[in-house]
N, C-alpha and C positions, 0 to 999 in steps of 0.2 A: 515281756511277751504279751501278757494279757492286755495292758494298756494300749500297746501298739495295735493289736488287732481290733480292739473296740474303736480306737481312733480312726481306723481306716474304713470302718463301716458307716453307712448312712444312719444317723440317729433316728431318722423317721422311717426306717425300713418297715415295710408292710408285714406285720406278724401273722396275718390271717392264713397264709399259706405256709404252714410249719414245715412241710417237707422241702419246699423250695428254699426257705431261709436256712434250714439246717445244712442243706447241700452247700449253699453259698459260704456259710460260716466255716464248714469243714474243709472246702477248697482253699479258702484264705488261710486257715490254720496250718494246713499242710505246706502251703507255699512259703509261709514264713519260716517254718521249721526247716524245710529243705534248703531254703535260700541262706539261712544262717548257719547251716550244718549243725544244728543242735542235736546232741545225742540224748535220747531219753529212753527209759525202758517202756514197754507197752503199757504197764500199769500207770506209770507217771504220765505218759502221753494221754491216756484215757481219762485220767483224773483232771488234768489240765483242760482238756477239751470240754468235759462236762461242766467245769466251772465257767468257762467262757461261754459255752452255749447257754447256761442259765442266765447269764448277763444279757445276751443278745435276744433269745427267744422268750425267756421267762423274766423273772424279777430278781435275778442274781441271788445274793445270800438269802433272800426271803423265800426262795422256792421250797426249801424244806420245811419252813414254818407254814406255808400255805397248804402243804400236803398233810399236815398233822391235823386230824379231825378233832382232837381235844382242845385245840387252840381256837378261841372265838374272836380274838382281837390282836392286831400287831401295831406296835407303836414305835416309830423310829424318831429318836430325839438326837438328830445329827448322826454322823457316820459311825460313831463308836458306842452309842448307847441305844440298844434295841430291846424293847420290853414286849411281853406277850401277856394275855389274859388266858389262863387255863383254869377251868372249873371255878371261875369267880375270883381267882387270886392273880395279882400282878407279880410277874416274875421277870427279872432281868436276864437276858441270855448272853451267851459268850460269842454270838455271832456279830460281825462287824462288817462295815463297808471300808474301802480303801481310804476315801476322803469325800469331801463335799461333792466334788464333781461326779464321783461314783454314785451318790444318792440322786443327784440331779439327772443323770442319765436314765436311771430307773423310773424316775417320775415322768421324764419326757417319753419314756417307753410306753407308759400308761396312758398319757393324755393325748399324744400326737395322733393316734389312729382314730380318736373320737373327735378330732377337729378342735380340740381345745389347746390352749397354750398357757405357759407359766413362765413369767420373767419378772424383771424389776418393775415394770409398769403394770403388771397383773400378777402379784405374788401369791395369790390364793386360788385354789381350783378344787372343785368337787368332780369326781369321775366314778366310773364303775368298771371293774374288771370283767372279763368275758364270762366268768362263772357267776356274776351278779354281785360280788363283794363290793362294798362301798368304800371309796377312797377319798381322803381329804389330804391336800398337800399345802404346806406354807413354806416360802423361802425368804431369803433376805430381800429387802431390809426389815420385814416384819418379823421373821424368826431369827432372833439375834445370835443363837448358838448354832446356826447351820440349819439346812433344810430338814423339815419334819414331815413325816408321812404316817398317816393313821389308816389302817385297813380293817374294816369290820367284815369279818368273813361271812360268806353266804353258805348256809347249810344245804348240802346236796339233798338231804332227806329232812323235810320240815318236821318239827316235833309235833307230836300229837298230844291230846289231852291226857292219855295214859302215861306219856313221858313226864308230864308236869306233875302228875300225882306221884309217880315213882321217884322224882326228884325232890318231892316234899314241898313243891311250890303251892299246891292246894291239896285238899282231900277230896274224896269221892262225892261227898255231899255238896261241896261247893261246885264241883264239876257238873254234876247233874242239874244243879240250880241254873248255872250259867248257860248250859245247853238248852234248858227250857226257855230261858230268857230270849235267846237268839231265835229259837223256833217260834216264839210267841210274838216276835217282831218288836221287841222293846229297843229303844235307842240307848246305846251304851257308849260310855266315855271311859277309856282306860287311862289312868293317870300315873305318873311315876317320874323319877329322875332319869338323868342320862345313864344308859347302860343298865337300866333296871330290868329290861326284858319286855317293854311295852309292845314292841313290833311282834315279837314272838307270841305273846299272849293274843294280840289282835288277830294274828294269823290262825291261831288255834280256834278262837271264837268264830272266825269266819268260816271255818271248815264245818260248822254246824248249819250253815245256810243251806236250805233244800236245793237239789240239783236243778229244779224247774224254775228258778228265779234268776233274772238277769241282774248281774252284779257289775258295778263299775267302780274300779279302785282308782284313787288319785293319790299319787305320791311325789315327793321331791326327788327321791331316788328309788326306783322300783325294788322293793325288798319282799313284799308279800308274795306267797307262793300258794295261791288258791288252786285247789285241785278240781273244782267244778268246771263244767264244759263251757257254760255261758257266762264268760268273764271278759270284760273289756278293761285293759290296764292302760292308764294314762300317766304320763310322767312330765313334770315341769321342765322348762328349758331355760337356762340362764342366758343373759344377753351376749351377743357375740362381741368381737373386739372393738367394734364401732359403737357398742352400747345399744345395739338394736336387736329385735327378734325374741325378747324375753317373753315367755309364757309362764305366768305365775300359777301357783296352787289355787289362788282365788279365780283366775281366768278358767282353769279346768273344772272347778267346782260349778261355777256358773254355767259352763257349757255342758257338763254332764246332765244337767237338768233338762236339756233338750234331747237327750239320748234315750228316753224312756226307761230310766233305771227303776228297778224294784228295791234294790239295796244300793246305797252309796257308802263305800268304805274309804275314808281319807286317812292316809298313813299317819299324819300328824298335822294338827292345826296349830299354826304359830302366829297368825296375824289376822288381817281383815276377813279371811275366808271363813273364820269362825262364825261370823254373823250369818253368812250364806249357808253354812252347814245347819245351823239352828233353824233357819227359815225352811230349809229343805226337810228337816225332821218334822217340822210343824205343818207341812203342806203335802202330806201323803206318802212321804218316803220313810214309812216306819221301818224299824229294824236296821237303821244306819248305825255306823260305828266310826269312831276315831280315837286318837290318842292326844294327850296334852302333857306338857311338863308341869307337874305339880306334886307337892309333898304329902298332900291329903285330899280328900274330897272337899273339905271346906276351902282349902287353898285353891282347888280346881275351880270353885265357883268364882272366886275373885279373879283368877287367871282368865277365865272365859270372858268375864266382864271386861277386862283390859284389852283383850284381843278383839272383842267386838267393837270397841271404841276406835281401834286402829283401822276399821273399815272407812273412817272418815265421816260417819253420821253422828250428829250430836244428839245421842239418845240418852234420856235419863236412866240413872242406874236402876230404878225400879222397873222400867220397861224391859231392860235387858234381863233382869232377874225373872220377870214373868215368862220371858221367852224360854229361859233356861228351864224353868219348872215345867213349862208346857212341853218342851221338846225332849228332855233328857229324863229317863227313868232310873238308870243305874250308873253309879260310878264303880269302877273296879280299880283298887289302888295296888299297883305293883311296886315292890321295893327291892333294893339291893341292900342286904343287911351287912353289918360290919365284918362278918366272916366270909363275905363274898357270896353267900347264898341269895337266891332270888325267890321271893315269895309273894303271893297275893296276901296283903295284910289287912285289907278291908274290902267288903263288898257292901255298898251303901245305896239305900233308896232315896231318891229325891221325892219327898212326900208332899210338898206344898210350900205355902208361905204363911208366915205369922207376921203381920205388919210389913216391914220392908226386908225381913230376913227369910232366906231360904231355909226350910226345915229338912234336915237330913237325918236319917236313922240307919244305924248299922244293922245288917242282916248276918253277916259273919265278920269276925275279926281274928287276928293272930295276936296271941298273948305271949310275950317272952318271959320265961321264968328264970333264965340264967345261962351259964356256959358250961359245957362239959369239959373234960380234961384235955381235949384237943383244941379247945378254944372255939368250938362249934356252938352256935346258938341253940338253946333248948327252949321249946315253947309249944304251944298247942293252937290249932285252928279250931275255933268253936263257933256254933250258932248262938245268936243273942237271945233267941226266944221271940223275936219280933216277927209278926205275920205281915208280909208286904201288902200294900193297899191294892196291888194290881191282881190280886188272886182271882177276882171275878173274870177278868179278861182271860186268865188261863183256863178257868172252868169252861168258858164259852168255846175254847179251841180243843177241849178234851185232852189237855196236858195235865198230868197228874204226877205228884211226887209224894212219898211218904212224909207225913207231918213231922215225924221225929227229926227229919233233917234240920228243922228250924228250932228244935228244942221245945216243941209244944206238944200237947197230948193229942189223943185221937189216932185213927188208922191212917187216913190220908185226906188231903184237901186239894182242890184244884191248884195245879202248878204245871 
C-alpha cells in the first residue's frame, strides 16, 4: 500500500505548499483504499496515513528524530542502521527504512527543491533542510553499503554563553575574558576537531559583537545565527551539473572586503581563503573570527601555514608565520572529550616569534584529573597566571576585569 502510493507520486513534488501537498496525498490515499476495498479501523487508517505523509511531505522515518530537541545529529548508514547523537553520545536507534530505494527517495526529497541532484555520475551532495539543518548524502558506487545520510540539526534557539557555562564547557572567568576579547576587537581563531562544537562557540562569540557594527558572515553552509540587526550572510555555491557557476569561500572572502565590513566572520577556513582572511585581519578588519580543524593551538599554526600555501602563492614559511603573529591574537581550543562532553580546553595567546617559531602561551587550560563512577571526565578549568600582552589595548578601551580571573594578585587591571 505504502510503496504503491509513493510510486504514484512525483518524486520532485514541490513541498513548499504543505497544505496543497497534504491534500493531494490524502486524495490518492483514499482513492487507493476505496478502489481496493481495503477495510481498516479509523486508528489503523490514521496511522498508515501519517506514516505515508511523513514520507511524502517530511523525511519519512526520520521525522520523529528531527522533532526531538535532544538529538544533535542523525546518521543513516544504509536502510537498517540509523544512529543519533544525543548529549554527546552516539546511539543506535530501532528506526529503519524499507530498503535502499526508500532512503534514496528521502534524499531526493531533500535535494530536488534546491536544484541539486544525486546519481551515479554525481554520488555526493551537500544540502540544507528548510530549518537550516545541514545535510550530506553519499550513494553508490561511493557508499558501498547503501546510501548514507548525515544530518546536523539546526538549533531553533541558539545557545548562549550562559548555556555553555551551565554545560561545563567553560567557566565564568573564561566567558568574561572571551567577551572582553571580542569587544576589544581581537582577532580570534576557534580550533577543534569535527563535531567538537566550533561553530556553536563561534556563534556565541559573535553574539558579543556590538549592535552598531556591520558584520559579514561567510560560510560553506549557513549555520551561524547572529541576532544583531546589521548582518550580511554569504554562502558558497557548488558548481552545477555542467561544472560551472561555483562560488567558493575564497571568492566570498575576497568580495566581502568590498562590502565595507567592520567584522568578518568566516564559518570555517579550509583552503586558500585562509591567506585572504589573514590579510583582512592585518588590514583594518580587527575583531574578525573564524574556525579551523586542529587538535591544539600549536597544530593550528601548522594548519594555517598549510592552508595559506593552498592559495597558490609560493610564500616562505617564515613570512606566513609573521602574518599569523600579526593577524591572530587568540586561539580558543574546543574539544569533544571521550565521554562525549564538549569543552574549551585551551585559550591561548599568540605572543610573538622567537627565531622562526611562533610563541604561544596558555591563558586558561582544562586539566583532566580522572573519571567518575559514571565514566564522566572529571577536571578543572583554571587560569595559568599569565597576563596577556594585549592588556594595554584593553585599558585604552576602558575594558576591565578582576585580575584574579588570571590567577594574579591585585584588584583589577585593564581587560
